[in-house]
C-alpha positions as CSV (number, residue, x, y, z in Angstrom):
1,M,-11.2,-0.4,13.2
2,S,-12.3,2.3,15.7
3,E,-11.1,5.9,15.5
4,T,-8.9,5.3,18.5
5,A,-7.2,2.2,17.1
6,E,-3.7,2.8,16.0
7,L,-3.1,2.4,12.3
8,P,0.1,0.6,11.1
9,A,2.9,2.9,9.9
10,M,2.9,3.4,6.2
11,P,6.0,1.7,4.7
12,K,8.4,3.5,2.5
13,I,6.9,2.9,-1.0
14,E,8.1,4.4,-4.2
15,T,5.5,6.9,-5.7
16,K,5.8,6.6,-9.4
17,G,5.0,9.4,-11.8
18,G,5.1,13.2,-11.6
19,V,1.3,13.6,-11.2
20,V,-0.5,11.0,-9.1
21,A,-4.3,10.5,-9.4
22,Y,-5.8,10.2,-5.9
23,L,-9.4,9.1,-6.3
24,S,-12.1,9.4,-3.7
25,V,-14.6,6.6,-4.2
26,D,-17.5,5.0,-2.5
27,G,-16.0,1.5,-2.0
28,A,-12.3,2.0,-2.4
29,R,-11.5,-1.6,-1.6
30,K,-13.9,-2.8,-4.4
31,A,-12.5,-0.2,-6.8
32,A,-8.9,-1.3,-6.1
33,E,-9.9,-4.9,-6.8
34,F,-11.6,-3.8,-10.0
35,I,-8.6,-1.7,-11.1
36,K,-6.4,-4.8,-10.7
37,I,-8.5,-6.8,-13.1
38,A,-9.5,-4.1,-15.6
39,F,-6.3,-2.1,-15.8
40,G,-3.6,-4.5,-14.6
41,G,-3.1,-2.6,-11.3
42,E,-0.8,-3.9,-8.6
43,E,-1.6,-3.0,-5.0
44,V,1.5,-2.0,-3.0
45,F,-0.1,-0.7,0.2
46,A,-3.5,-0.4,1.9
47,Y,-4.7,0.7,5.3
48,P,-7.1,-1.8,6.9
49,E,-10.8,-1.2,6.6
50,D,-12.8,0.3,9.4
51,E,-16.0,-1.2,10.9
52,Q,-18.0,0.3,8.0
53,G,-15.8,-1.3,5.4
54,R,-14.0,1.9,4.4
55,T,-10.3,2.5,4.0
56,M,-8.6,5.8,4.0
57,H,-5.7,4.9,1.7
58,I,-4.8,2.3,-1.0
59,H,-1.7,2.7,-3.2
60,L,-1.6,1.0,-6.6
61,Y,0.7,0.9,-9.5
62,V,-1.1,1.2,-12.8
63,N,0.7,1.2,-16.2
64,G,4.0,2.4,-14.6
65,S,2.5,5.1,-12.4
66,S,1.1,5.4,-8.9
67,M,-2.6,5.8,-8.3
68,M,-4.2,6.2,-4.9
69,L,-7.7,5.6,-3.6
70,G,-9.6,6.3,-0.5
71,D,-13.2,6.1,0.7
72,F,-15.4,9.1,1.6
73,Y,-15.5,10.1,5.2
74,P,-18.4,12.6,5.6
75,E,-18.0,12.7,9.4
76,H,-14.6,14.3,8.7
77,G,-15.7,16.8,6.1
78,H,-15.1,14.5,3.1
79,A,-18.6,14.0,1.7
80,K,-19.5,11.7,-1.2
81,E,-19.2,13.3,-4.6
82,T,-19.9,12.1,-8.1
83,P,-16.7,11.9,-10.3
84,A,-16.8,14.8,-12.8
85,G,-14.6,17.0,-14.9
86,F,-11.6,14.7,-15.5
87,T,-10.4,11.7,-17.4
88,I,-7.8,9.2,-16.4
89,Q,-5.5,8.8,-19.5
90,L,-3.4,5.7,-20.0
91,M,-0.6,5.8,-22.6
92,V,-0.4,2.3,-24.0
93,D,1.3,0.3,-26.7
94,D,-1.5,-2.2,-27.4
95,I,-4.7,-0.2,-27.1
96,H,-7.0,-3.1,-28.2
97,A,-5.7,-5.4,-25.5
98,W,-6.1,-2.7,-22.8
99,F,-9.6,-1.6,-24.1
100,D,-10.8,-5.2,-24.4
101,R,-9.6,-6.2,-20.9
102,A,-11.4,-3.2,-19.4
103,V,-14.6,-3.9,-21.1
104,A,-14.4,-7.6,-20.3
105,A,-14.0,-6.6,-16.6
106,G,-17.1,-4.5,-16.6
107,C,-16.3,-1.1,-18.1
108,E,-18.8,0.5,-20.4
109,A,-17.3,1.2,-23.9
110,I,-17.8,4.9,-24.6
111,V,-15.5,5.4,-27.6
112,P,-14.1,2.2,-29.3
113,P,-10.4,2.5,-30.2
114,Q,-10.0,4.5,-33.4
115,E,-7.5,6.6,-35.3
116,M,-8.0,10.2,-34.2
117,F,-7.4,13.5,-36.1
118,W,-4.1,13.9,-34.3
119,G,-2.9,10.6,-35.6
120,D,-2.9,8.4,-32.5
121,T,-5.3,5.6,-31.7
122,W,-7.6,6.5,-28.9
123,G,-10.6,5.0,-27.0
124,Q,-12.5,5.6,-23.8
125,V,-14.4,3.6,-21.2
126,K,-16.4,4.3,-18.0
127,D,-15.8,2.0,-15.0
128,P,-18.6,0.9,-12.6
129,F,-17.6,3.5,-10.1
130,G,-18.2,6.4,-12.5
131,F,-14.7,7.2,-13.5
132,I,-13.8,7.8,-17.2
133,W,-10.6,6.1,-18.5
134,A,-9.1,6.8,-21.9
135,F,-6.4,4.9,-23.7
136,N,-4.0,6.5,-26.1
137,Q,-1.6,4.6,-28.4
138,P,0.8,7.0,-30.1
139,R,1.2,6.4,-33.8
140,A,4.3,4.6,-34.8
141,G,7.3,6.6,-36.1
């Protein structure tokens, strides 16, 4: 899609959650497809890809919240950067199922699920795009 081509209007879509992660990723389309498999994501909107295979916006629902992705556009001042300094935390009710699905999809296991000092069960993975995801299952009662 050329820079002069008109993009479709974004439909009215519910944004879920009070804080929404918006990830910049080299390969947003591939990352969205991975998130669908590894974390049960549901795509609700995406702008079409340009001639270089990039998309400026993809909206997903993951675990009851919105998550958004877009490719880097260095020619518009949005240079590629390595993810750093944050973790995407998922509050879950079956941590082993979430963790195992993510690892089976291609995530690297960093911390296997285990009971932590604060009483919850917690684990962590790294996805193929460099993002760190953590799972937290609150202790019962």
